[in-house]
N, C-alpha and C positions, 0 to 999 in steps of 0.2 A: 461691359457686361451686357449680354443679350436680355432683351425684354420680350416677353410672350403674352398673347392674349388668353385669358382664362376663360371659364364658363360657369354657368350656374343652372340648376334644374328648378323648374317651376312647381312650387308646392299644390297650386291649384289644379292645373290639368295634367301635371306629369311631363311636360315637354322637357326633353333632355338638351344639354349643351346649348342654352341661351348664351349669346355672346357676352362676356364678361362686363365690358363696359355699358351694355344695353341696361336701361332702368325699367323696361317693361317686358313680359314674356312675348316672344314672337308668334305664339300661337293663339293664346287667350287674352292677351293684353293686360294681364294682371301685373301690379307693381311689383319691383323686386323685393322690396322690404329689407329691414335691417337685420333680420334673423338669416338671411340666405347665406349660405357658405360658398365661397368660390373654391374651384378646383382647376387643376392644369391638366388637361388632356394630354396623353402621350404623343399625339401627332400635332400638337400645337405649334405653329410656324412663328418664327421670330418676327417681331414688328419691326419695319424699317421706315415706314412713311413719317415724315417729319411731324406732322399734325398729331398722328396717334402717339409717338413718343412723347410729344410735349404733354398730352392728357395723362399718359402713364406716370410722368415724373412730377406731375402737378401736386401730388399728394393724395391722401386717402380721402373717399367720398364721406360727407356727413349726413347725419340724420336729423331731419326736421323734428323739433320739439313739439309741434302741433299736429302734423299729419303724419310723422314717421316716414315721410318719404326719402328716399335717396338722391342726393345732390352731389355733382362735381365739386371738388375743393375750390375751384376757381369761381364758383357762383356764390355770390353774398346773400341771395334771396331763394327761398325754395321754389323749385320749377313748378310744384303742385299747388301750394297754397300762398305763396309769396311772402311767407314769414321770413324774419330776418335770420341769419346765420349766427348771429350772436349767441354764444353759450351752448350752441349745437354740438353734441359729441361725434368725433370722428370714428369712422370704422378702424379696427384694430389692424395693425401691421404685424404679419406673423411670418417668422423664418421657420421653413420646413428643411431640416437637415437630414441628410441620408445616414444610414447605419454605418456605411463603409467610412464616411467622413469622420463619424464619432470615434471609431476605432483606429482611425489612421493618425496623421499628424506627424509632428517633429519628434523623432526617435533619437535617443542620445546615442553618439557614436561609441562604438565598442567592438568587440570581436564579432565577426560575423559567424552565424550559425546557419547552416544549410538545413532546409525544411522540406519535407515531401509534400507540403501542403494540406489543406483541409479537404479531404476526399469523402466527407460525410454525405454530400448531395450525390455522389455518384454510386453509392451503396444502396441497393433496393432495401426498402424498410420491411421488416417482417412484423406481421401482425402478432398481438399480444397471445391470442388464441394458439397460433401456430408454434410460438416460442414455448409456451407451456406444455403443448403436445410433445414437442421433441424432448424438453427436459423430463417429461413423465416417462417416455420410452427409455431415456438414456438411464434413468434411476432404475427402472425395472430391469434393464439389461445388467447393470452393476450388481443388482441384488441376485440375480439368477447366477451370475458369475461367482460372486462371494459364496452363495450357498452351496455351489458345485465344489468349490475349492475347499469349503470348511466342512463338508460332511464327514470326511474321514477323521477329523479333529473333534467332531462332536460325540460326547459320551453316549453309551449304549447301555440301558438298563437290563440287568441279567441276574440270575440266581447262582449263587457260588456255595460250594460245599467245603467246609474246612477238613483237610486231610492231615496236618500235621504242624509242627512249630520248628523254629530255628532261633539261636541266640548266640551272640558273641559279646565278650566283656574283655577289654584290654587295659593295661596299666603301662603308662611309659616310665621307664626308670632313668632318672637323671643322675649325673655326677658332676662334681666340681672340676673344672679344667682351667688351666692358665692359658688364655688366647692372646696371641700376638696380632696387633692390628696397627693402623695409622689413621691419623685424622688431623684436621686443621686445628690450630691452636684453641679455638674458641669452642670446639666439639669434642675435647677429650674427656672421657668420664672421669667423675671427681674421685673415684677410688682406684684410678689406673696408676701404673708405676712406670715413670718415664724412662725410656730406654736412650733416645737420642732426638735431636731436633735438627732441622735445617730450613733455610728460606726458599721457597718455591714460588712461582707465579701462580697466584690464586685466580685473577682475571685481569682483563684489560679494559681500561677506560678510554673512551674517545676524547681527545684533547684537540681543541681547535689551534692550529699553528700559524694560520694566516688565510689569505683568499687567493683565488686564481681569477684572472680576467678572461671571460669567455664570450663569445657571440651567439645570437640566436635571431631567427626570422620570426617577426611578429605581424599580425594583420590587424589592421584597424580601419574605422571608417573615417574618412575625410570629407568635410563639406567642399563641394565643387561649385555650388551655385544654388539657385532657387527655381522653383516652378509653380506655376498658378494651376490650382485644382478646383474643380467644380464640387462644392461641398453641399448644395441644396438649392432651393429656390425661396423667394420672399413674396409672400401675398402683400401686394402694395395696397390692398384695401379698396381698390377702385375697378376691379376686374381684370387687372394686369399682374403679371408675375415677373419677377427679376432674377436671374441666375445670381448665385452667390459663389464667388470664388475666394480662395485663401492662397496666400503665398507661402509655400513651405520649402524647407531645405532640401537639397539633394545631395545624397552622400555616395560616395564611390570607396570600394573596399581596395585598400592598398597594402602591399607588403614593404617592410623596411627592416633594416638589420641594426640591432642595438647590442650594446656591450653590458654585461653585468658581472658582479663579483660573486663568485661562488666559494662558499667556505670550503677550506681544506683541512682534514682531521687527520690525526695520527693516533694509532692504538699505543697507549701507555701502559706497561705492565705494572700491576700491582702485587706486591709481595707479602706473603704470610708464611708463619711458622708452620711447617709440616712435622707433626710429632709422631714418633714410633713408641709404642708402649704395649704393656702386658696388662692384663686384667683377668681376675678370677670370675668365671660365669658357670652357672648351670647349664648343662647340655644334655640332650637325650642320648643316652649311651645304648639302650636296648628297649624292646617292648616286649612285654609278656602278655599271652591271651589264653583264654579259654572259650570253647564253643560246645554246642549240645543241640540235640533234636528233641527236646522235650521241653516241659514247663517248669524245670528246676535249675534255673541259672544260678551260678555263684562266681565269685571273684577269685582269680588265681592267686594261689599262696606264692608270696614273694619274699625271697631271701635277699636282704641288701647287704652290698659289700661296703667297704670302707669307703668314705666320701661319696655315697649314694643316698639317694631319697627318691619316694614315690612321687611321680608327677601327674600329668593329666590322665583322667579315666575317660573312657568312651564305651557305650554299650549299644548294642542294635538288636532289635527284636522283631522277628518276621513270623508271618502265618502263612501256611501253603494252602492253597484252594485248588479246586478243579471247577470248570464249567460244565454246562449240560452236554458239551461235545467231547468231554473228557481232557480238554487241554489244560496243562498245568499253569497256574499263576500264582505270584508271590506278592503279598502285601506286607510293608514296612509300617510297623505301629509307630505312633507319635512318641509313645513313652512306655514304660513297664506296666503302668496301670491298665492302659488300653489293652496291651498284649495278653494280659491275664483275664481279660474279659471275655475273650474267644473260647469256644468249646470245640473240641475236636468231633468231626462227624455231623455238626450242625450246619443248617443252610442258612445263608445271608443274601439278602437283597444288596446288589453293589452296582456301581457305574464303572464301565470299562472303557477307557479311551486309548486308543491305539495299542491295544494289548496290555495296557497297564491298568491296574485298580487304581482309581482316583477317589472313590469314596465308597464306604460301607455303611448301610443303614442297619441300626440294631433295634 
């Protein structure tokens, strides 16, 4: 593992890149001190000389308890005041690992997934102000489009004059009839008369009858060896840094053929009884109605025949209007009470949407 020489900056004169192992500033002579932080310049060269390597590997420097001076680990007495090393605290040895190393590492074998990679650094970043401006323009454009499309659908206030009325009332006449029909045994009406029955296929159930041996190609990652990867540097606490390496597995994606058992199913018919029956039911035989163009509605006079009865009643009430341009419009009242509230020849404020009256204000 490579060892490189670090550096430190003098807090007194601002001198940059003093040699890491040096105990005094090369510019002002100020002592290094225990609070100085080492750093590793990008262009730092690897240490190859035997003596320097011994110094780097000797251990972290220690701080004198009396004068706070920095001393090499192999010195038993302070270079500044001569105090003994006994009990003196050593500098901290710190590992600096890269982000890439933290996110990497041993990945469990499995199916490989192709990825287009992280392209975030290649995409120009747009400022927040620019994004907000584009969003505002887009919203304005959408608003104008929606307003342009919706204008024909928006109601228009206008004055309408009542010119007449229409009404229609209808009654359904029902008669009892015998109906012939078929149904599954559990859906036959309780009052039905059974004519015949027979078994038929109601549905099919899927039933497993065995398995079939098949083959398929699968992809998997297989460990093929290991490799050493640099994952950071270690501050040795004496002005030197050592590269940190980790041994990690190397995987290769391979294809192999495997056999497997696939279930085989068969459609099994499920039978039920199909019943033919007759049943008496009321059905609409005819409709009688009355219409008029006044405000005097009445129900049609109905004469019932044998096995007949009156059924559903419906009623429809309309008011005829003209707009200021003489165009005829028709309004269907919600009920008879509302219809009677209108007066012929009277003007009403109304909302007209796409040629239809949607609201009348009274």
